[in-house]
C-alpha positions as a printed NumPy array, in Angstrom:
array([[-34.792, -30.245,  23.027],
       [-35.827, -28.517,  19.824],
       [-39.145, -29.766,  18.483],
       [-40.47 , -29.363,  14.977],
       [-44.132, -29.843,  14.152],
       [-44.669, -31.241,  10.634],
       [-48.054, -31.332,   8.921],
       [-47.993, -33.681,   5.879],
       [-50.582, -32.556,   3.302],
       [-51.291, -34.248,  -0.046],
       [-53.688, -32.891,  -2.587],
       [-54.569, -36.283,  -4.016],
       [-57.015, -38.376,  -1.968],
       [-59.14 , -41.276,  -3.119],
       [-62.118, -40.376,  -0.927],
       [-61.689, -36.578,  -0.786],
       [-59.412, -35.026,  -3.451],
       [-58.07 , -31.566,  -2.495],
       [-59.242, -31.746,   1.066],
       [-56.379, -29.677,   2.586],
       [-57.818, -26.654,   0.726],
       [-61.503, -27.266,   1.497],
       [-63.154, -24.283,   3.119],
       [-64.345, -24.736,   6.673],
       [-66.27 , -21.679,   7.805],
       [-63.988, -19.183,   6.124],
       [-60.609, -20.933,   6.511],
       [-59.059, -23.879,   4.687],
       [-58.611, -27.129,   6.617],
       [-54.819, -26.884,   6.373],
       [-54.881, -23.356,   7.822],
       [-57.001, -24.544,  10.754],
       [-54.605, -27.397,  11.471],
       [-51.616, -25.051,  11.165],
       [-53.085, -22.427,  13.498],
       [-53.994, -25.047,  16.146],
       [-50.512, -26.566,  15.949],
       [-49.035, -23.075,  16.341],
       [-50.708, -22.745,  19.754],
       [-48.81 , -25.718,  21.169],
       [-46.278, -24.428,  23.693],
       [-43.795, -27.293,  23.055],
       [-43.224, -26.674,  19.348],
       [-40.388, -24.428,  18.257],
       [-41.551, -24.335,  14.617],
       [-44.449, -25.649,  12.501],
       [-44.151, -26.483,   8.773],
       [-46.484, -27.943,   6.154],
       [-44.911, -30.679,   4.019],
       [-46.723, -31.056,   0.721],
       [-46.23 , -32.42 ,  -2.786],
       [-48.54 , -29.883,  -4.386],
       [-47.774, -26.312,  -5.454],
       [-51.347, -25.145,  -4.779],
       [-51.036, -26.16 ,  -1.125],
       [-47.582, -24.614,  -0.834],
       [-48.791, -21.292,  -2.27 ],
       [-51.847, -21.282,  -0.04 ],
       [-49.848, -21.872,   3.177],
       [-47.353, -19.161,   2.252],
       [-50.183, -16.75 ,   1.461],
       [-51.682, -17.029,   4.927],
       [-48.231, -16.546,   6.446],
       [-47.352, -20.147,   7.256],
       [-44.168, -22.177,   6.721],
       [-44.226, -24.846,   4.022],
       [-41.967, -26.857,   1.72 ],
       [-42.37 , -29.064,  -1.283],
       [-41.583, -32.738,  -0.754],
       [-41.472, -35.688,  -3.132],
       [-44.664, -37.085,  -4.629],
       [-43.266, -40.621,  -4.294],
       [-43.744, -40.928,  -0.48 ],
       [-45.938, -43.793,   0.633],
       [-46.812, -42.276,   4.028],
       [-46.756, -39.148,   6.144],
       [-43.869, -40.668,   8.043],
       [-41.738, -40.776,   4.885],
       [-42.693, -37.156,   4.14 ],
       [-41.7  , -36.117,   7.658],
       [-38.33 , -37.765,   7.227],
       [-37.595, -35.686,   4.135],
       [-38.382, -32.519,   6.114],
       [-36.204, -33.696,   8.994],
       [-33.194, -33.873,   6.644],
       [-33.684, -30.214,   5.832],
       [-33.862, -29.31 ,   9.538],
       [-31.108, -31.308,  11.28 ],
       [-31.091, -28.902,  14.202],
       [-34.347, -30.393,  15.555],
       [-34.135, -33.297,  18.014],
       [-37.82 , -34.292,  17.935],
       [-40.232, -34.362,  14.977],
       [-44.012, -34.35 ,  15.574],
       [-46.172, -35.741,  12.761],
       [-49.469, -33.828,  12.945],
       [-52.313, -35.1  ,  10.831],
       [-53.3  , -32.574,   8.166],
       [-56.95 , -33.614,   8.233],
       [-57.731, -32.845,  11.863],
       [-58.772, -29.189,  11.928],
       [-59.925, -29.421,  15.567],
       [-56.709, -30.859,  16.977],
       [-56.17 , -29.564,  20.524],
       [-52.783, -27.909,  21.159],
       [-52.716, -29.57 ,  24.566],
       [-52.682, -32.959,  22.83 ],
       [-49.534, -31.905,  20.969],
       [-47.928, -30.773,  24.233],
       [-48.908, -34.053,  25.893],
       [-47.175, -35.998,  23.169],
       [-44.078, -33.805,  23.316],
       [-43.811, -34.334,  27.071],
       [-43.207, -38.07 ,  26.433],
       [-39.718, -37.17 ,  25.201],
       [-38.737, -35.924,  28.642],
       [-37.662, -39.537,  29.117],
       [-34.362, -39.954,  27.245],
       [-35.094, -43.54 ,  26.225],
       [-38.335, -42.781,  24.361],
       [-37.898, -43.448,  20.624],
       [-41.442, -42.97 ,  19.347],
       [-44.545, -41.629,  21.003],
       [-48.238, -41.447,  20.222],
       [-51.616, -40.842,  21.91 ],
       [-54.568, -43.089,  22.799],
       [-58.032, -42.474,  24.23 ],
       [-60.343, -44.747,  26.222],
       [-63.108, -46.432,  24.195],
       [-66.509, -45.998,  25.798],
       [-68.981, -47.478,  23.284],
       [-69.44 , -50.823,  21.533],
       [-69.854, -49.073,  18.15 ],
       [-66.435, -47.482,  18.452],
       [-64.857, -50.743,  19.657],
       [-66.226, -52.637,  16.639],
       [-65.43 , -49.937,  14.05 ],
       [-62.646, -51.326,  11.816],
       [-61.644, -47.727,  10.901],
       [-60.708, -47.167,  14.541],
       [-57.402, -48.906,  15.379],
       [-57.34 , -50.383,  18.858],
       [-54.191, -50.427,  20.985],
       [-52.905, -52.81 ,  23.701],
       [-50.587, -51.226,  26.275],
       [-48.098, -52.822,  28.599],
       [-47.527, -51.714,  32.227],
       [-44.994, -49.107,  31.063],
       [-47.608, -47.398,  28.844],
       [-45.965, -48.698,  25.722],
       [-47.988, -49.923,  22.738],
       [-47.426, -53.632,  22.161],
       [-49.97 , -54.118,  19.389],
       [-52.451, -52.218,  17.188],
       [-55.431, -53.844,  15.5  ],
       [-58.539, -52.951,  13.561],
       [-60.43 , -55.635,  15.495],
       [-61.311, -55.49 ,  19.245],
       [-58.292, -56.723,  21.227],
       [-57.982, -58.434,  23.612],
       [-60.678, -61.013,  22.952],
       [-62.883, -61.471,  26.02 ],
       [-63.603, -65.176,  26.071],
       [-66.021, -65.052,  28.988],
       [-68.022, -62.008,  27.888],
       [-70.747, -61.538,  25.344],
       [-69.708, -59.491,  22.258],
       [-72.185, -56.678,  23.014],
       [-70.81 , -55.944,  26.446],
       [-67.043, -55.949,  26.041],
       [-66.501, -52.252,  26.927],
       [-67.767, -53.031,  30.421],
       [-65.452, -56.036,  30.801],
       [-62.111, -54.458,  29.899],
       [-60.634, -51.029,  29.344],
       [-60.07 , -50.658,  25.622],
       [-58.104, -47.846,  23.933],
       [-58.201, -46.399,  20.476],
       [-55.334, -44.792,  18.656],
       [-55.158, -41.028,  18.112],
       [-53.071, -40.692,  14.983],
       [-50.386, -38.196,  15.96 ],
       [-46.768, -39.357,  16.287],
       [-43.514, -38.04 ,  17.664],
       [-40.042, -39.403,  16.813],
       [-36.497, -38.741,  17.735],
       [-34.711, -37.685,  14.57 ],
       [-32.427, -40.687,  14.427],
       [-35.368, -43.034,  15.009],
       [-37.36 , -41.419,  12.215],
       [-34.498, -42.027,   9.815],
       [-34.267, -45.653,  10.933],
       [-37.955, -46.571,  10.644],
       [-38.309, -45.085,   7.155],
       [-35.585, -47.456,   5.93 ],
       [-37.487, -50.566,   7.089],
       [-39.219, -52.775,   4.515],
       [-42.989, -53.311,   4.781],
       [-43.647, -56.038,   7.388],
       [-46.06 , -58.935,   7.469],
       [-48.119, -57.493,  10.338],
       [-48.363, -54.143,   8.608],
       [-49.659, -55.891,   5.463],
       [-52.186, -57.848,   7.449],
       [-53.723, -54.877,   9.338],
       [-52.774, -52.038,   6.959],
       [-51.267, -50.222,   9.983],
       [-47.818, -48.684,   9.464],
       [-46.897, -48.621,  13.154],
       [-46.866, -52.45 ,  13.304],
       [-43.78 , -52.351,  11.09 ],
       [-41.903, -50.485,  13.829],
       [-43.038, -52.821,  16.618],
       [-42.221, -55.889,  14.528],
       [-38.676, -54.551,  14.132],
       [-38.21 , -53.97 ,  17.865],
       [-38.923, -50.223,  18.221],
       [-40.79 , -49.131,  21.346],
       [-43.798, -46.771,  21.117],
       [-44.472, -44.741,  24.246],
       [-48.123, -43.86 ,  24.813],
       [-49.831, -40.961,  26.524],
       [-53.519, -41.144,  27.32 ],
       [-55.683, -38.179,  26.281],
       [-59.291, -37.525,  27.274],
       [-59.87 , -35.173,  24.307],
       [-61.711, -36.369,  21.242],
       [-60.405, -35.795,  17.72 ],
       [-62.316, -35.466,  14.479],
       [-60.523, -36.476,  11.313],
       [-61.94 , -35.396,   7.958],
       [-61.869, -38.447,   5.697],
       [-64.898, -37.667,   3.5  ],
       [-66.923, -34.553,   2.623],
       [-69.579, -35.653,   5.071],
       [-67.078, -35.263,   7.942],
       [-66.977, -31.51 ,   7.258],
       [-70.54 , -31.319,   8.665],
       [-69.33 , -32.733,  11.972],
       [-66.522, -30.169,  12.205],
       [-68.981, -27.334,  11.404],
       [-71.374, -28.533,  14.15 ],
       [-68.486, -28.358,  16.641],
       [-67.401, -24.876,  15.479],
       [-70.971, -23.567,  15.713],
       [-71.593, -24.804,  19.29 ]])
């Protein structure tokens, strides 16, 4: 298998405009993501997919690979599909979030290993939830798995509902999982899912992956014990800096 790592990076952001270029202790966020992805043993190539010339120039200046993609894409998945068309020699495409400067290369390898099974169409990562605060955070999508470690539903609310337990003690009554937002796709699957119309479940939860499940695609899951730290707002930079300085 040939595996391509793709890092979608938009300049525009409602909560944090220009965040791919924000400085984090001497390096931009997009450079930190790129360098971490480059350490993954499973990836044959890494490329940044952007709609902004400033990001393209910056990545090329630090020696990275990058390409301009359309500014009409609605999601990182759509942006990845445009890149996949330019690189048909790759069998697997890994969608690496451009706002996770601390992503662990071993997480990328763990995801890539899912495609050792020939029937895997899409893969992603989850992590056990250990606190009630995390369980009840609507910004943290929760995932239900079946016995084959496939995701059967994602929700912003705690699922399943524990009828016999008090709300403040659910983490001790069931093993909950949260979604870690990195995806892998077979090339033909990526093409197929980007042609699907927005689904009712996706609209309800504002979670793109529900569109795929609703249309019958299977999502293989690997469980990681490593935490991730996405940068959604300027305040999140402080959390990253604390980690880098420890």
